[in-house]
DRENMITOR-650214 format. One record per residue (C-alpha): residue number from 1; residue in one letter; x negated, y negated, z negated. Coordinates in pm, 1 decimal. Last residue first. Layout:
! residues N
> NUM, A, X, Y, Z;
...
END
This chain:
! residues 340
> 340, X, -6389.7, -15980.6, -11203.0;
> 339, X, -6645.6, -16198.1, -11146.2;
> 338, X, -6611.6, -16261.0, -10780.4;
> 337, X, -6762.3, -16133.6, -10500.3;
> 336, X, -6976.5, -15877.8, -10646.1;
> 335, X, -7360.0, -15829.3, -10631.6;
> 334, X, -7426.4, -15522.5, -10392.5;
> 333, X, -7504.9, -15180.2, -10636.6;
> 332, X, -7872.6, -15145.6, -10733.7;
> 331, X, -8037.0, -14841.1, -10591.4;
> 330, X, -8201.4, -14653.6, -10904.7;
> 329, X, -8477.2, -14802.2, -11071.8;
> 328, X, -8768.1, -14543.1, -11190.7;
> 327, X, -9017.3, -14817.4, -11262.9;
> 326, X, -8881.2, -15189.5, -11233.5;
> 325, X, -8800.3, -15350.7, -10881.9;
> 324, X, -8420.5, -15407.8, -10958.2;
> 323, X, -8481.5, -15576.9, -11292.4;
> 322, X, -8749.5, -15827.2, -11126.1;
> 321, X, -8502.5, -15872.8, -10811.1;
> 320, X, -8233.8, -15975.1, -11088.4;
> 319, X, -8447.7, -16208.7, -11289.7;
> 318, X, -8535.6, -16361.0, -11001.9;
> 317, X, -8211.3, -16414.2, -10869.4;
> 316, X, -8092.8, -16552.4, -11231.8;
> 315, X, -8378.2, -16788.5, -11262.1;
> 314, X, -8306.7, -16955.3, -10895.9;
> 313, X, -7918.1, -16997.0, -11013.4;
> 312, X, -8051.9, -17151.6, -11334.3;
> 311, X, -8276.4, -17431.4, -11199.5;
> 310, X, -8564.9, -17555.1, -11071.6;
> 309, X, -8755.2, -17213.3, -11219.5;
> 308, X, -9095.9, -17277.8, -11374.2;
> 307, X, -9298.2, -16996.7, -11253.1;
> 306, X, -9610.3, -16861.5, -11459.7;
> 305, X, -9942.6, -16901.3, -11259.5;
> 304, X, -10116.7, -17212.4, -11482.9;
> 303, X, -9819.9, -17365.1, -11692.9;
> 302, X, -10021.5, -17692.7, -11718.7;
> 301, X, -9715.5, -17891.6, -11830.3;
> 300, X, -9569.0, -18128.7, -11570.8;
> 299, X, -9207.6, -17993.5, -11642.7;
> 298, X, -9166.5, -17733.4, -11881.9;
> 297, X, -8935.4, -17903.0, -12081.7;
> 296, X, -8669.8, -17944.0, -11771.9;
> 295, X, -8536.0, -17585.2, -11834.8;
> 294, X, -8649.1, -17272.3, -11737.7;
> 293, X, -8982.6, -17075.2, -11756.5;
> 292, X, -8995.7, -16719.8, -11569.0;
> 291, X, -9204.6, -16426.6, -11680.2;
> 290, X, -9256.6, -16114.2, -11471.8;
> 289, X, -9329.6, -15806.7, -11657.0;
> 288, X, -9508.6, -15520.4, -11496.6;
> 287, X, -9822.5, -15467.3, -11689.3;
> 286, X, -9702.5, -15499.2, -12056.6;
> 285, X, -9691.3, -15788.6, -12296.3;
> 284, X, -9947.3, -15965.6, -12093.2;
> 283, X, -9743.5, -16227.7, -11937.9;
> 282, X, -9565.3, -16304.4, -12318.3;
> 281, X, -9937.5, -16299.9, -12528.4;
> 280, X, -10055.9, -16577.6, -12253.9;
> 279, X, -9785.6, -16819.9, -12366.6;
> 278, X, -9917.6, -16829.2, -12695.9;
> 277, X, -10136.1, -17116.3, -12616.9;
> 276, X, -9848.5, -17295.4, -12393.9;
> 275, X, -9619.4, -17297.3, -12686.6;
> 274, X, -9768.2, -17601.1, -12823.8;
> 273, X, -9722.9, -17815.6, -12504.1;
> 272, X, -9350.6, -17822.1, -12584.3;
> 271, X, -9190.2, -18068.0, -12380.1;
> 270, X, -8807.7, -18073.5, -12415.0;
> 269, X, -8555.2, -17908.6, -12253.8;
> 268, X, -8691.6, -17540.7, -12295.4;
> 267, X, -8562.3, -17207.2, -12182.4;
> 266, X, -8797.5, -16881.4, -12177.7;
> 265, X, -8655.7, -16638.3, -11955.6;
> 264, X, -8811.8, -16290.8, -11965.8;
> 263, X, -8818.9, -15976.6, -11701.6;
> 262, X, -8862.2, -15612.0, -11641.2;
> 261, X, -8830.0, -15583.3, -12052.3;
> 260, X, -9035.0, -15275.8, -12171.9;
> 259, X, -8817.8, -15297.4, -12466.6;
> 258, X, -9081.2, -15269.9, -12744.5;
> 257, X, -9340.3, -15465.0, -12522.4;
> 256, X, -9097.4, -15746.9, -12456.6;
> 255, X, -8989.6, -15755.2, -12790.4;
> 254, X, -9372.0, -15795.2, -12909.9;
> 253, X, -9410.3, -16064.7, -12659.2;
> 252, X, -9080.2, -16233.3, -12786.4;
> 251, X, -9202.9, -16240.6, -13129.6;
> 250, X, -9514.9, -16414.3, -13046.6;
> 249, X, -9351.7, -16654.5, -12844.2;
> 248, X, -9177.9, -16769.0, -13150.1;
> 247, X, -8818.1, -16777.3, -13082.3;
> 246, X, -8650.1, -17133.2, -13152.5;
> 245, X, -8287.5, -17087.6, -12985.4;
> 244, X, -8143.1, -16714.2, -12943.8;
> 243, X, -8267.2, -16390.2, -12838.9;
> 242, X, -8047.6, -16292.2, -12581.6;
> 241, X, -8088.9, -15963.9, -12474.9;
> 240, X, -7987.0, -15872.3, -12081.5;
> 239, X, -7832.9, -15572.3, -11923.9;
> 238, X, -7787.6, -15637.3, -11521.5;
> 237, X, -7475.8, -15516.6, -11344.2;
> 236, X, -7458.4, -15847.6, -11130.6;
> 235, X, -7211.6, -16013.2, -11329.7;
> 234, X, -7396.1, -15923.1, -11649.8;
> 233, X, -7683.5, -16118.9, -11501.0;
> 232, X, -7455.7, -16414.1, -11429.8;
> 231, X, -7311.1, -16390.2, -11796.6;
> 230, X, -7671.1, -16347.6, -11934.4;
> 229, X, -7801.6, -16659.3, -11739.3;
> 228, X, -7481.0, -16848.2, -11881.3;
> 227, X, -7566.8, -16770.8, -12242.7;
> 226, X, -7935.8, -16883.8, -12193.1;
> 225, X, -7789.3, -17225.4, -11995.4;
> 224, X, -7577.9, -17282.4, -12322.5;
> 223, X, -7902.3, -17192.1, -12550.8;
> 222, X, -7991.2, -17552.5, -12731.6;
> 221, X, -8228.5, -17593.6, -13007.1;
> 220, X, -8556.0, -17565.3, -12825.0;
> 219, X, -8874.7, -17588.3, -13045.3;
> 218, X, -9044.2, -17209.2, -13013.6;
> 217, X, -8873.6, -17190.4, -12659.9;
> 216, X, -8516.9, -17037.7, -12619.7;
> 215, X, -8526.3, -16712.5, -12522.1;
> 214, X, -8359.9, -16451.8, -12269.8;
> 213, X, -8503.5, -16100.1, -12245.8;
> 212, X, -8408.7, -15885.4, -11935.1;
> 211, X, -8301.2, -15548.5, -12071.2;
> 210, X, -8499.8, -15197.6, -11952.9;
> 209, X, -8191.4, -14967.9, -12042.7;
> 208, X, -7842.1, -15093.6, -12110.5;
> 207, X, -7637.6, -14957.6, -11797.1;
> 206, X, -7327.7, -15129.9, -11725.2;
> 205, X, -6966.5, -15169.9, -11853.7;
> 204, X, -6733.1, -15390.6, -11643.4;
> 203, X, -6721.1, -15729.8, -11725.0;
> 202, X, -6465.9, -15861.9, -12021.0;
> 201, X, -6745.5, -15843.3, -12260.1;
> 200, X, -6947.0, -16076.6, -12061.3;
> 199, X, -6667.3, -16328.6, -11988.6;
> 198, X, -6576.0, -16338.7, -12408.4;
> 197, X, -6962.6, -16407.1, -12490.4;
> 196, X, -6942.8, -16693.0, -12217.9;
> 195, X, -6626.5, -16846.7, -12380.8;
> 194, X, -6761.4, -16819.0, -12714.0;
> 193, X, -7066.5, -17025.1, -12602.1;
> 192, X, -6834.5, -17283.8, -12416.3;
> 191, X, -6651.9, -17329.3, -12764.8;
> 190, X, -6960.7, -17359.9, -12947.8;
> 189, X, -7146.1, -17601.2, -12727.2;
> 188, X, -6835.4, -17817.0, -12615.2;
> 187, X, -6716.3, -17849.2, -13017.8;
> 186, X, -7108.7, -17963.8, -13098.5;
> 185, X, -7080.7, -18191.0, -12785.8;
> 184, X, -6762.9, -18360.2, -12868.4;
> 183, X, -6869.4, -18380.1, -13232.9;
> 182, X, -7213.4, -18609.1, -13114.6;
> 181, X, -6947.8, -18799.4, -12992.0;
> 180, X, -7077.9, -19170.5, -13121.6;
> 179, X, -7333.4, -19396.7, -13005.5;
> 178, X, -7147.0, -19544.0, -12733.8;
> 177, X, -7347.9, -19536.9, -12405.8;
> 176, X, -7591.6, -19256.3, -12537.0;
> 175, X, -7295.7, -19063.8, -12659.6;
> 174, X, -7074.8, -19109.6, -12405.9;
> 173, X, -7382.6, -18997.9, -12140.6;
> 172, X, -7438.4, -18690.3, -12329.6;
> 171, X, -7044.5, -18586.5, -12331.7;
> 170, X, -7040.2, -18685.4, -11953.2;
> 169, X, -7348.6, -18444.1, -11885.3;
> 168, X, -7202.9, -18165.7, -12061.7;
> 167, X, -6883.4, -18239.4, -11852.1;
> 166, X, -7058.1, -18251.6, -11512.2;
> 165, X, -7261.1, -17937.9, -11612.4;
> 164, X, -6975.3, -17728.2, -11722.8;
> 163, X, -6749.4, -17735.6, -11415.3;
> 162, X, -6963.3, -17725.0, -11098.4;
> 161, X, -7287.6, -17584.7, -11177.9;
> 160, X, -7173.7, -17369.1, -11460.8;
> 159, X, -6897.4, -17242.7, -11308.5;
> 158, X, -7041.1, -17206.5, -10967.5;
> 157, X, -7288.8, -16988.9, -11140.8;
> 156, X, -7087.9, -16770.1, -11387.2;
> 155, X, -6782.8, -16652.4, -11119.3;
> 154, X, -6531.6, -16828.9, -10976.8;
> 153, X, -6176.3, -16690.9, -11113.9;
> 152, X, -6304.2, -16537.5, -11439.1;
> 151, X, -6526.7, -16801.9, -11531.2;
> 150, X, -6273.6, -17044.1, -11451.7;
> 149, X, -6018.8, -16889.9, -11658.2;
> 148, X, -6300.4, -16817.6, -11965.0;
> 147, X, -6380.4, -17201.1, -11943.1;
> 146, X, -6003.2, -17308.5, -11920.4;
> 145, X, -5967.1, -17077.3, -12252.8;
> 144, X, -6271.7, -17193.4, -12438.7;
> 143, X, -6211.9, -17570.3, -12367.3;
> 142, X, -5833.5, -17534.8, -12480.4;
> 141, X, -5950.8, -17315.6, -12784.5;
> 140, X, -6186.4, -17615.0, -12911.0;
> 139, X, -5938.3, -17898.1, -12855.5;
> 138, X, -6174.3, -18149.3, -12968.9;
> 137, X, -5942.5, -18414.8, -12802.1;
> 136, X, -6274.0, -18576.4, -12583.7;
> 135, X, -6357.2, -18178.3, -12528.9;
> 134, X, -5976.9, -18123.6, -12403.1;
> 133, X, -5991.5, -18427.8, -12196.5;
> 132, X, -6335.0, -18342.1, -12003.5;
> 131, X, -6212.7, -17982.0, -11930.6;
> 130, X, -5884.8, -18128.6, -11798.3;
> 129, X, -6097.7, -18415.2, -11621.6;
> 128, X, -6348.1, -18152.4, -11459.6;
> 127, X, -5998.1, -17886.3, -11381.5;
> 126, X, -5872.7, -18195.8, -11180.0;
> 125, X, -6161.5, -18265.3, -10988.8;
> 124, X, -6496.5, -18470.7, -11097.4;
> 123, X, -6642.4, -18788.8, -10888.8;
> 122, X, -6725.0, -18988.7, -11168.3;
> 121, X, -6696.8, -18774.4, -11515.6;
> 120, X, -6600.4, -19062.0, -11807.5;
> 119, X, -6535.4, -18878.5, -12132.3;
> 118, X, -6247.5, -19064.0, -12253.2;
> 117, X, -6206.8, -19404.4, -12448.1;
> 116, X, -6296.9, -19592.7, -12144.3;
> 115, X, -6568.3, -19801.1, -12087.8;
> 114, X, -6702.6, -19636.3, -11761.1;
> 113, X, -6354.6, -19533.3, -11664.9;
> 112, X, -6237.2, -19212.8, -11751.5;
> 111, X, -5896.6, -19299.1, -11907.9;
> 110, X, -5824.8, -19647.7, -11742.9;
> 109, X, -5922.5, -19972.9, -11931.0;
> 108, X, -6117.6, -20063.0, -11642.6;
> 107, X, -5859.5, -20072.6, -11414.6;
> 106, X, -5690.0, -20328.5, -11655.6;
> 105, X, -5960.7, -20516.4, -11636.2;
> 104, X, -6005.9, -20511.3, -11260.2;
> 103, X, -5628.9, -20652.0, -11225.7;
> 102, X, -5658.2, -20896.0, -11510.1;
> 101, X, -5916.9, -21112.8, -11280.4;
> 100, X, -5994.5, -20963.0, -10878.4;
> 99, X, -5692.7, -20938.6, -10637.8;
> 98, X, -5912.3, -20721.5, -10402.5;
> 97, X, -6089.0, -20504.3, -10681.7;
> 96, X, -5674.8, -20477.1, -10814.7;
> 95, X, -5580.7, -20362.3, -10433.3;
> 94, X, -5866.8, -20092.7, -10466.3;
> 93, X, -5731.8, -19995.1, -10784.4;
> 92, X, -5380.8, -19977.7, -10724.2;
> 91, X, -5449.5, -19746.7, -10420.4;
> 90, X, -5647.0, -19529.4, -10651.8;
> 89, X, -5376.7, -19470.1, -10879.5;
> 88, X, -5138.5, -19418.8, -10630.2;
> 87, X, -5342.5, -19120.8, -10531.1;
> 86, X, -5397.0, -19025.9, -10909.4;
> 85, X, -4997.3, -19028.3, -10942.2;
> 84, X, -4935.8, -18795.6, -10635.8;
> 83, X, -5173.3, -18548.1, -10783.2;
> 82, X, -5034.5, -18567.5, -11111.9;
> 81, X, -4716.5, -18501.6, -10983.4;
> 80, X, -4817.0, -18184.2, -10750.5;
> 79, X, -5007.4, -18067.2, -11086.7;
> 78, X, -4701.5, -18129.3, -11333.9;
> 77, X, -4465.4, -17921.8, -11053.1;
> 76, X, -4458.6, -17607.6, -11291.7;
> 75, X, -4353.5, -17822.9, -11538.2;
> 74, X, -4041.7, -17950.2, -11386.0;
> 73, X, -3790.4, -17938.6, -11663.9;
> 72, X, -3766.4, -18338.7, -11726.6;
> 71, X, -3934.6, -18329.4, -12023.2;
> 70, X, -4206.6, -18129.8, -11909.2;
> 69, X, -4265.5, -18322.3, -11586.1;
> 68, X, -4294.3, -18636.1, -11775.1;
> 67, X, -4500.6, -18527.8, -12017.1;
> 66, X, -4750.2, -18370.8, -11748.0;
> 65, X, -4755.3, -18711.2, -11583.7;
> 64, X, -4843.5, -18890.8, -11927.5;
> 63, X, -5088.4, -18648.2, -12017.0;
> 62, X, -5263.5, -18650.5, -11661.4;
> 61, X, -5298.9, -18353.3, -11516.4;
> 60, X, -5661.5, -18178.0, -11534.1;
> 59, X, -5535.9, -17788.6, -11564.4;
> 58, X, -5609.1, -17873.5, -11947.6;
> 57, X, -5333.7, -18134.9, -11927.3;
> 56, X, -5087.4, -17887.2, -11749.1;
> 55, X, -5129.1, -17614.1, -11986.1;
> 54, X, -5120.9, -17849.3, -12299.2;
> 53, X, -4806.3, -17970.5, -12169.4;
> 52, X, -4632.3, -17665.1, -12086.7;
> 51, X, -4738.8, -17491.5, -12405.7;
> 50, X, -4570.2, -17794.3, -12579.4;
> 49, X, -4237.8, -17739.1, -12392.2;
> 48, X, -4252.4, -17373.8, -12507.6;
> 47, X, -4304.5, -17504.8, -12874.8;
> 46, X, -4019.6, -17701.5, -12844.6;
> 45, X, -3782.8, -17414.2, -12697.7;
> 44, X, -3910.1, -17186.4, -12993.4;
> 43, X, -3822.7, -17460.4, -13226.9;
> 42, X, -4049.0, -17680.4, -13382.7;
> 41, X, -3970.5, -17855.9, -13713.1;
> 40, X, -3956.5, -18194.5, -13862.9;
> 39, X, -3948.1, -18266.2, -14199.0;
> 38, X, -3599.6, -18343.7, -14390.9;
> 37, X, -3600.9, -18132.4, -14723.2;
> 36, X, -3388.9, -17869.8, -14566.5;
> 35, X, -3625.1, -17839.5, -14274.9;
> 34, X, -3529.7, -18057.5, -13937.0;
> 33, X, -3497.0, -17959.0, -13564.2;
> 32, X, -3559.4, -18127.7, -13271.3;
> 31, X, -3923.8, -18140.2, -13291.6;
> 30, X, -4084.1, -18426.2, -13056.0;
> 29, X, -4230.0, -18415.7, -12711.0;
> 28, X, -4126.8, -18797.8, -12682.3;
> 27, X, -4470.3, -18894.0, -12486.7;
> 26, X, -4667.1, -19164.1, -12725.9;
> 25, X, -4515.5, -19037.2, -13079.8;
> 24, X, -4450.8, -18684.8, -12986.9;
> 23, X, -4769.8, -18652.4, -12783.6;
> 22, X, -4943.0, -18816.6, -13079.7;
> 21, X, -4814.2, -18568.0, -13349.9;
> 20, X, -4882.8, -18243.2, -13108.9;
> 19, X, -5254.1, -18418.3, -13057.7;
> 18, X, -5292.5, -18504.3, -13470.9;
> 17, X, -5195.3, -18162.6, -13547.3;
> 16, X, -5559.9, -18036.7, -13357.8;
> 15, X, -5466.3, -17804.2, -13098.0;
> 14, X, -5490.1, -17414.9, -13061.2;
> 13, X, -5132.9, -17392.1, -12907.6;
> 12, X, -4997.6, -17185.9, -13207.7;
> 11, X, -5214.7, -17386.9, -13472.1;
> 10, X, -5032.6, -17674.7, -13352.6;
> 9, X, -4726.5, -17536.8, -13413.3;
> 8, X, -4817.1, -17448.3, -13732.5;
> 7, X, -4948.0, -17773.2, -13833.5;
> 6, X, -4639.0, -17928.4, -13698.5;
> 5, X, -4446.1, -17738.9, -13911.1;
> 4, X, -4248.2, -17449.4, -13725.8;
> 3, X, -3903.0, -17346.9, -13678.6;
> 2, X, -3813.0, -16971.8, -13749.7;
> 1, X, -3866.2, -16747.7, -13497.3;
END
């Protein structure tokens, strides 16, 4: 392979060229070759080191520890080194709190702190911190690959609650605190949506009859929770159709009649009292339909007998039950122990 420019190396890794330059400037992961014109070029060995660095950072290891391990030829030990460094930081933080003054200021500037220049995820594990770092760097493929790996390993609902929600909340808190970072939320939304699509495609094929319908409310712009619901249903062998954001309830009712959908989930994170007027169109689409409302936007609204689900896990369980009770349903297989 011919030596690569910084842009080509970054494209191979799926990160920004500025990230590769920063790793070289700050941690010494520089290109070892030069072009005829004197420009830096990355050899296959350089690219391998960068890939090890990228993998270690995404796994949650701090960049400084990951770079030191890579340069020492011990990239496989980066995780252990990261845990040791984190333990040392915890001790230092405690000592600084007792000492006061400059110690506290130094700890406050650490990455992940409330005033730091990264997404703060208090109490987050290594995987959560790694995903937050990737999101803050706008490393779209890093985010997407990390989420796909977690989905395949742990399944949708544990990944949603244990990995994605903490990072999404951190992104929202960062924007509220600083007035900046809307691009982080946009990138997270795109990358995580792509990860869910890839995960659903990788799940074993299953029947497509009588699909569950998933729709954003008439004023709802966000559909990540619906992507997660579809993936959770797919893992249970239940087909679903995602109609997307801002779905008119009249159109949703038409789709429910056409597909004989045994269950419908309408998601809204913002109050939408106007939608309540057309909700009976969906609940009466056919005799056996089960209609669920998800998201915080429905709380406190007079939804009548329609059930509002407290969380995504409850929504998925109720939709699975509705699909299994549909007329003519065969005995459903047991839920898989993992997404694979």
